N, C-alpha and C positions, 0 to 999 in steps of 0.2 A: 043928391049926391050918391055917387056910386064907387065901385072899387075898379081897378084895371088889373088884368094879369098880364106881366112882362116876360119877357123871354128870360130864362136863368142867366144870372149875373150875381155880381158880388155888391150888395147893398147894406153891408153890416158895416155902418159909420154911427159914431165917430171912432176913430182908430188912434193910438198914438203915433206921432210921426217922429221916428227916431233917427238919429245919425249913428251908423254902425262904422266903426273903425277896424282897419285891418291892416296887416302888413307882412310882405315876405322879406325874409333874412335879406338885409344888405341893400334893400330897395327903400323909395320914399313911401310914408305912410298913406293910406286912403281913407276915404270916407265914402259911404253910400248911405243916401237917404232911404228909409225902409217904412212903409206903413203897414205891411203885411207882417205882424209880429205879435206875440202873445205868450201867455203864461201856458204851459204844458202840465206840471206837474209842482207840488209844493214839497214834497219829501221823496227823492231829493229834489232840489230845487232845479226846474228845468223851464227853458224858454225855446221859443222858435222865430226862425225868421225865414221869410221865402222871398227867393232871388231869383232874376231871370239868368238862365245858363249863358247869355250872350253878354252879360254886364262884366265890366272890368274887374270888379271885386269878386264875383262869383269864382273864377279860378284860384284867387288869393285866399278866399276863405276854405276853398276845397282842398287846396294843396298844405295850407298850414293848420287846417282843423280848429282856428282860433278867431275870435272877433270880439269887440266890446260893443254892447249896446249902450249908446248914450242918450239920456233922456233929452228933451228940447224944451225951450222956454220961448217966450214971445221974444225975448231979446235975441234969440238964435234962429228966429224966424227967416230971415234972410240966407243966412248960412245953410239952414235945413233945404230951403228950396234950391239954392245954388247946388248943392252936393247931390241933390236928386236929377238936376238936368244937365249937368256937365260931367264928362268920363274922366276918370283919374289917368287914363292913357294919354291926354292932352293936357291936363293942368294939375297941379299941386293944390288941392283943395285946402290944406291946412293953411298954406302961404297965402292963398287967393282971399280966404275968409279971415285972415289973421286969427286961426284957433291955435291952440296950445297943444301939442302932442305930449301926454303926460306918460310916465311910466307906470304901468300897471304891476301889481303885486303876482298874479297867479298866471298871466299869459304873456306872451311877447308882443302882441298887437297893442297898440297904443291907445290911451283913453283920451277924450276931449276934456281938458281941464275947465273950460267955461260951462259944461253941463254939470247939473246938480246931481245926478246918480249915474255912476257908470257901472254896467253889470257886465262881468268878465267871464266870457262862456268859452267852453271847448265842446266841439261838435261830436254828439255820440252816433248820430244816424242822418244820412241825407235820403229825403224821400223825394225821387223824381215823378211830380205829379202832373206835369203838363207845360204850361206856359211858365210856371215857376217850380223851382225846386226848393223844397223845405228842409232848412239845417235844424235838426231838433240837437238842442245842446244842454249841458249840464253847466249851471252856474257856479263858478268856483269862487266867486267873490263879489262883494259890492262895495264901491267906493262912493263916499258921499262929502258933498261940499259941507264942511263944518259951520257956514256961515248960516247955515239953516238949522242949526241946533240951537234949542232956547236954553235958558240958564238952568233947567233941570236935565239937560243932555237929550231931551225929545226931539226927534227929527220932524220939522215943520215942513214937509214936501210941498204941500199946497200953498206955501207961501212963495214958491219958487217961480211962478207966472207959467206954468205948464202950458203945453198947446197941444191940440190935437188936428187931425186932417178928417176930413167930411166932405166926400164927393167932389174932390177936386180943389178943396179950399181949406186953408189953414185958420183955426180959432183958439183963442185963448179960453181958458176953463171958465166958466160961469160960476154963479153964486152957489154957496152950499145949501142944499135944500134938505138934508138929512144926514143921519150918521148910521151906519151898520147896525141892525136890529132896532131901530127908532120906532117901527110898525107895531113892535109887539111888548115894548117896554112899559112897564107899570108906570102910570102917573103918579106923583108923590102928593 
């Protein structure tokens, strides 16, 4: 058994598969599925999404400077895939996938009500990196579905059936194997 060295490529998997919602004033809302997304900074809270400039949503996000990252679940798998392969130029993705465009608190872009978490974002920088341009954005607010709050008000996000994208395929998250810091915690 040996190792092979391949040409440079993106093999950092799995990744969250998120639906990013956006909207120009007076136009229909749109959704783009993005796997190139991540945390940039915790204070201030910042995230990034990377989008190809030829995508319909690219100009909307660039012009408005706003978008919402909507986490996806196994129940949203079909909609997540559809919104990644169909263009908003040709189809109303909210209507086709029977998704609800909800009112965000901090941005004009809509949120997807069926998502357990909606992250409201305002672009602070666009990095033109090549095939994709990265929108670095400040998180202005986070909306959560209260059905995932337990009786003590703790958010049980891992009960939402989150999904990820890995090398062209979608997966539900597997079993819990530990908790942050478990490797150094003293045994009682």
